[in-house]
C-alpha positions as CSV (number, residue, x, y, z in Angstrom):
1,M,-23.7,-173.9,-6.7
2,Q,-23.6,-173.8,-10.5
3,D,-26.3,-173.1,-13.1
4,R,-26.9,-175.4,-16.1
5,T,-24.1,-173.7,-18.0
6,G,-21.6,-174.6,-15.3
7,C,-21.1,-171.0,-14.2
8,P,-21.3,-170.3,-10.5
9,V,-24.7,-168.8,-9.6
10,A,-23.0,-165.9,-7.7
11,H,-21.0,-165.0,-10.9
12,V,-24.2,-165.0,-13.0
13,V,-26.0,-162.7,-10.4
14,A,-23.0,-160.3,-10.6
15,L,-23.1,-160.2,-14.4
16,V,-26.8,-159.5,-14.4
17,A,-26.3,-156.7,-11.9
18,V,-23.7,-155.1,-14.0
19,A,-25.9,-155.3,-17.1
20,V,-28.8,-153.7,-15.3
21,A,-26.6,-150.9,-14.1
22,A,-25.3,-150.3,-17.6
23,L,-28.8,-150.1,-19.0
24,T,-29.9,-147.7,-16.2
25,L,-26.9,-145.4,-16.9
26,S,-27.6,-145.6,-20.6
27,S,-31.2,-144.6,-20.2
28,C,-30.3,-141.8,-17.8
29,A,-27.8,-140.4,-20.4
30,F,-30.7,-140.0,-22.9
31,A,-33.3,-138.9,-20.4
32,P,-34.1,-135.1,-20.6
33,S,-32.6,-133.2,-17.7
34,G,-34.4,-129.9,-18.2
35,P,-34.3,-127.2,-20.9
36,S,-31.3,-127.0,-23.1
37,F,-31.1,-123.3,-22.1
38,A,-31.3,-121.4,-18.8
39,L,-33.1,-118.1,-18.4
40,R,-31.3,-115.2,-16.5
41,V,-33.0,-112.1,-15.1
42,A,-31.0,-109.5,-13.3
43,P,-31.3,-108.2,-10.7
44,S,-33.5,-110.6,-8.8
45,S,-35.0,-107.7,-6.9
46,N,-35.2,-103.9,-6.9
47,A,-35.8,-102.5,-3.5
48,D,-36.3,-98.9,-4.6
49,L,-38.6,-98.5,-7.6
50,A,-40.1,-95.1,-7.4
51,E,-43.8,-94.9,-8.2
52,N,-43.4,-92.5,-11.2
53,A,-40.1,-94.1,-12.5
54,V,-39.2,-97.1,-14.7
55,G,-37.3,-100.1,-13.4
56,V,-35.1,-102.0,-15.9
57,F,-34.3,-105.7,-15.6
58,L,-31.9,-107.5,-17.9
59,V,-33.0,-110.8,-19.6
60,S,-30.6,-113.2,-21.2
61,V,-30.1,-116.9,-21.8
62,V,-27.2,-119.4,-21.7
63,E,-27.1,-122.8,-23.4
64,T,-26.9,-125.7,-20.9
65,T,-26.7,-128.8,-23.0
66,T,-26.6,-127.8,-26.7
67,S,-25.5,-124.9,-28.8
68,S,-28.5,-123.6,-30.9
69,A,-28.8,-120.7,-33.2
70,Q,-32.6,-120.7,-32.6
71,P,-33.9,-117.8,-30.5
72,V,-35.8,-118.2,-27.3
73,R,-39.3,-116.7,-27.1
74,L,-40.0,-114.4,-24.2
75,D,-43.1,-113.4,-22.3
76,A,-43.2,-111.2,-19.2
77,T,-45.9,-110.2,-16.7
78,A,-46.0,-108.2,-13.5
79,S,-48.5,-108.6,-10.7
80,A,-49.4,-104.8,-11.1
81,G,-48.2,-102.0,-13.3
82,A,-46.9,-102.6,-16.8
83,A,-44.1,-105.0,-18.0
84,T,-42.6,-104.3,-21.4
85,L,-39.8,-106.2,-23.2
86,S,-37.5,-104.5,-25.7
87,A,-37.6,-107.6,-27.8
88,R,-39.7,-110.8,-27.7
89,E,-36.9,-113.1,-28.7
90,V,-33.3,-113.5,-27.4
91,R,-30.3,-115.5,-28.4
92,V,-27.1,-116.3,-26.5
93,G,-25.0,-113.2,-26.5
94,E,-28.0,-110.9,-26.5
95,V,-29.6,-108.9,-23.7
96,V,-33.3,-107.9,-23.6
97,E,-34.4,-105.1,-21.4
98,L,-37.5,-105.6,-19.3
99,S,-39.1,-102.3,-18.2
100,I,-41.4,-102.3,-15.2
101,T,-43.6,-99.2,-14.9
102,P,-45.5,-99.0,-11.5
103,A,-47.7,-96.0,-12.4
104,G,-50.7,-96.0,-10.2
105,V,-49.4,-98.9,-8.0
106,P,-49.7,-98.1,-4.3
107,V,-46.4,-97.3,-2.5
108,G,-45.3,-100.3,-0.5
109,T,-46.5,-102.8,-3.0
110,V,-44.0,-105.6,-3.9
111,L,-44.4,-106.4,-7.5
112,Q,-44.0,-110.0,-8.6
113,I,-42.4,-110.2,-12.1
114,T,-42.4,-113.4,-14.0
115,V,-40.4,-114.0,-17.2
116,T,-41.1,-117.1,-19.3
117,A,-38.8,-118.5,-22.0
118,R,-39.8,-121.1,-24.6
119,R,-38.0,-122.9,-27.4
120,D,-39.0,-126.2,-29.1
121,G,-41.4,-127.2,-26.4
122,E,-38.9,-126.4,-23.6
123,V,-39.8,-123.9,-20.9
124,D,-37.8,-122.1,-18.3
125,V,-39.2,-119.5,-15.9
126,A,-37.5,-116.8,-13.8
127,V,-39.1,-114.6,-11.1
128,A,-38.0,-111.2,-9.8
129,E,-39.6,-108.6,-7.6
130,A,-39.7,-104.8,-7.2
131,S,-40.7,-102.8,-4.2
132,V,-42.7,-99.6,-5.1
133,T,-41.4,-96.6,-3.1
134,E,-42.3,-92.9,-2.9
135,P,-42.3,-91.0,-6.2
136,V,-39.5,-88.8,-7.3
137,Q,-40.5,-85.2,-6.5
138,A,-40.1,-82.3,-8.8
139,A,-37.7,-80.6,-9.1
140,D,-35.4,-83.6,-9.2
141,D,-32.2,-82.3,-7.6
142,R,-30.7,-85.7,-7.9
143,L,-31.0,-85.5,-11.7
144,V,-29.2,-82.1,-11.7
145,S,-26.3,-83.6,-9.8
146,G,-26.3,-86.7,-11.9
147,I,-26.1,-84.7,-15.1
148,E,-23.1,-82.7,-13.6
149,V,-21.3,-86.0,-12.8
150,R,-22.1,-87.5,-16.2
151,D,-20.8,-84.4,-17.9
152,A,-17.6,-84.4,-15.9
153,F,-16.8,-87.8,-17.6
154,L,-18.1,-87.2,-21.1
155,P,-15.2,-85.0,-22.5
156,W,-12.7,-87.5,-21.3
157,L,-14.7,-90.4,-22.8
158,I,-15.0,-88.6,-26.1
159,G,-11.3,-87.6,-26.2
160,E,-9.5,-90.6,-24.7
161,H,-11.8,-93.4,-25.7
162,P,-13.1,-92.8,-29.2
163,E,-13.5,-96.6,-29.6
164,L,-16.6,-96.4,-27.5
165,G,-18.4,-94.3,-30.2
166,I,-19.7,-91.7,-27.7
167,T,-19.7,-88.2,-29.1
168,A,-20.9,-84.7,-28.2
169,D,-24.0,-85.5,-30.2
170,T,-24.9,-88.7,-28.3
171,T,-28.4,-88.3,-26.8
172,W,-29.1,-89.5,-23.3
173,T,-32.4,-90.4,-21.5
174,A,-32.3,-90.1,-17.7
175,I,-33.7,-92.8,-15.5
176,P,-33.9,-92.4,-11.6
177,F,-32.0,-95.1,-9.9
178,R,-32.1,-95.8,-6.1
179,P,-33.8,-92.4,-5.7
180,H,-34.1,-92.6,-1.9
181,I,-30.5,-93.3,-1.1
182,L,-28.5,-90.1,-0.3
183,V,-24.9,-90.6,1.0
184,V,-24.0,-92.4,-2.2
185,S,-26.3,-91.1,-4.9
186,F,-27.1,-92.7,-8.3
187,Y,-28.5,-91.9,-11.8
188,V,-28.8,-93.8,-15.0
189,F,-28.5,-92.4,-18.5
190,Q,-29.3,-94.4,-21.6
191,S,-28.3,-93.8,-25.2
192,P,-29.4,-96.0,-28.1
193,E,-26.3,-98.2,-27.5
194,W,-25.1,-97.5,-24.0
195,E,-26.3,-97.6,-20.4
196,L,-24.2,-95.1,-18.4
197,L,-24.5,-95.4,-14.6
198,V,-23.1,-92.6,-12.4
199,W,-22.7,-92.7,-8.6
200,W,-21.1,-90.2,-6.3
201,H,-20.2,-89.7,-2.7
202,I,-22.0,-86.9,-0.8
203,M,-19.0,-85.9,1.3
204,I,-16.5,-83.1,1.8
205,P,-13.1,-83.2,0.0
206,P,-11.1,-85.3,-0.4
207,H,-13.8,-88.0,-0.2
208,D,-16.2,-86.5,-2.8
209,W,-15.4,-89.1,-5.4
210,A,-17.6,-89.9,-8.5
211,R,-17.7,-93.1,-10.6
212,M,-19.3,-94.3,-13.7
213,S,-19.7,-97.5,-15.7
214,L,-20.8,-98.3,-19.2
215,R,-22.8,-101.4,-20.4
216,R,-23.7,-102.1,-24.0
217,R,-27.5,-102.2,-23.6
218,F,-28.4,-105.2,-25.9
219,S,-25.3,-107.4,-25.7
220,E,-23.7,-107.0,-22.3
221,P,-25.3,-108.3,-19.0
222,A,-22.7,-106.4,-17.0
223,P,-20.6,-103.3,-17.4
224,S,-17.5,-103.5,-19.6
225,F,-16.0,-100.1,-18.8
226,A,-15.7,-97.9,-15.7
227,A,-13.9,-94.8,-14.5
228,E,-13.4,-92.7,-11.4
229,I,-12.9,-89.1,-10.4
230,A,-11.0,-89.2,-7.1
231,S,-12.3,-85.8,-5.9
232,R,-14.8,-83.6,-7.8
233,S,-14.1,-80.4,-5.9
234,A,-10.3,-80.9,-6.4
235,G,-10.8,-81.2,-10.1
236,S,-9.2,-84.7,-10.2
237,P,-9.1,-86.0,-13.8
238,P,-11.0,-89.2,-14.7
239,R,-9.1,-92.5,-14.7
240,G,-10.1,-95.9,-15.7
241,I,-10.9,-98.5,-13.1
242,A,-12.0,-102.1,-13.2
243,P,-15.7,-102.4,-14.1
244,P,-18.1,-104.0,-11.6
245,D,-18.4,-107.8,-11.9
246,E,-22.1,-107.6,-12.1
247,F,-25.0,-105.5,-13.2
248,H,-25.9,-103.1,-10.4
249,R,-29.5,-102.1,-10.1
């Protein structure tokens, strides 16, 4: 069968189908597929946030469809306690610290943390959680050991890695980290530029190792430097090791 132009009807139908498909694909190409950026919050959960401590989450963004110099506006809330952002805007390549303080929140509460990012009418939301655990008791013996481990690495960092900018005058603020885990113990120390995480094995020689990692607080979502002391009691010297692939919290 032919139409009035003499073309076979089947041929005309096929051409129409191709045209419709092309228009559909074209319209899909220009249809919005979500925000041009993606919000990242790490970690997604903190299972050991002591009642009188501060939990730190890292907030960053990645571009998904465009490259924009415009910042993304941030807001953060927690279902209980206080949520504080170190900055209210973030760009690609920057990291914002979100501090969660569960003072007065009952032990056993699971905090729901919501971070909202906005730019030019686009919105992305990320959710994390933190479980409130027993407070850190005074005196904090874990802090005493953490300082000893940190100070075992500092002279080596200062002498062998001056490019890090850490000196004897660098000041550190201590933050409990996983305070109710014992066999491998942890502590976090923050300077204005660095986050230094130390963790050590509570074992007899030669298994009494200690490790540390460094992350630039406001530009790195994961550590960029790490080192190990093979045995603390044996006086093993620090040596560089591969940094963790992700931010441990």
